[in-house]
C-alpha positions in Angstrom: -0.1 0.2 0.1 3.3 2.3 0.1 2.5 5.2 -2.0 -1.5 4.5 -2.2 -3.6 7.6 -0.6 -6.3 5.5 1.6 -9.8 6.9 2.7 -10.8 6.5 5.7 -14.5 6.2 6.1 -15.9 9.0 8.6 -18.3 11.4 9.6 -20.0 12.9 13.0 -23.2 11.1 13.7 -24.6 14.4 14.9 -24.4 16.0 12.2 -27.8 15.7 10.9 -26.7 16.6 6.7 -25.4 12.8 6.9 -28.7 11.7 7.3 -31.2 9.6 4.3 -34.4 8.6 4.7 -35.2 5.4 6.4 -39.0 4.7 5.6 -39.2 1.1 6.9 -38.2 2.0 10.2 -39.6 5.6 10.6 -36.3 7.0 10.3 -33.4 7.9 9.1 -29.8 6.3 8.2 -26.2 7.8 7.7 -24.3 4.7 6.4 -20.8 4.8 7.1 -19.8 1.6 5.2 -21.3 -1.0 3.4 -20.2 -4.1 1.8 -22.1 -7.6 0.8 -20.9 -8.5 4.3 -20.8 -5.4 6.7 -23.3 -2.6 6.9 -21.9 0.2 9.6 -23.8 3.4 10.4 -26.1 5.4 12.2 -30.0 4.9 12.4 -32.6 7.2 13.9 -35.6 5.0 14.4 -38.7 5.5 16.2 -42.0 2.7 16.8 -42.1 -0.8 17.4 -41.0 -3.3 15.2 -40.3 -7.5 15.1 -38.0 -9.6 13.4 -35.9 -12.2 13.3 -32.2 -11.2 12.9 -30.7 -12.1 9.7 -27.6 -11.1 10.8 -25.7 -10.0 13.7 -25.8 -6.6 15.2 -23.6 -4.2 17.3 -25.7 -1.5 18.9 -24.7 1.4 20.7 -27.5 4.1 21.6 -26.5 7.8 21.5 -29.9 9.0 22.4 -33.1 8.2 23.3 -34.0 4.6 24.8 -35.5 1.2 23.3 -37.0 -1.7 25.6 -35.7 -4.7 23.6 -37.3 -8.4 23.9 -35.5 -11.5 22.4 -37.3 -14.4 22.9 -36.4 -16.7 25.6 -34.1 -13.7 27.4 -35.3 -11.2 30.0 -36.2 -7.8 28.3 -34.4 -4.8 29.1 -34.3 -1.2 28.3 -31.0 0.9 26.5 -30.4 4.2 26.9 -27.6 6.7 25.8 -24.3 4.7 26.7 -25.9 0.9 26.1 -24.6 -1.4 23.7 -25.5 -4.8 23.1 -25.1 -7.6 20.7 -28.1 -9.3 18.9 -27.6 -13.0 17.3 -28.2 -13.5 14.0 -31.5 -16.4 14.3 -33.1 -14.4 17.7 -36.3 -13.1 17.4 -36.1 -9.7 18.5 -38.9 -7.1 19.4 -38.2 -3.3 20.4 -39.6 -0.5 20.8 -38.0 2.7 20.3 -39.2 5.9 21.6 -39.3 9.0 19.5 -35.4 10.0 19.9 -33.7 7.0 19.3 -30.6 7.3 18.1 -27.5 4.2 17.4 -24.9 3.8 15.5 -24.5 -0.4 14.7 -22.6 -2.9 12.6 -25.0 -5.4 11.0 -22.8 -8.6 10.0 -23.8 -11.1 7.7 -22.6 -14.9 6.7 -20.1 -14.4 4.2 -20.8 -16.7 1.3 -19.0 -19.9 0.5 -16.0 -19.3 -1.6 
């Protein structure tokens, strides 16, 4: 890589100009990096959602709060400063308040070579 200029993906999650609509989750997203295996970014969502996870997800809450229920586990509330790791295959229900904002990394399976 000697002599190459490397562009490091980065942005400030608090700057509104980085966000684009994310209608399927009643919110907005700012994508930092995306490939077939990984999506990293910042997400502002509100409302109730339930799904069977199709990916692993690391979540760090920037603002607001969310009630999280994972089937088979004790429900918990996440607020600013909290983080968690949700696994592919888990049935997850969330209720995000109107101020919910997180930074997340979604990790998809790498297809066989």
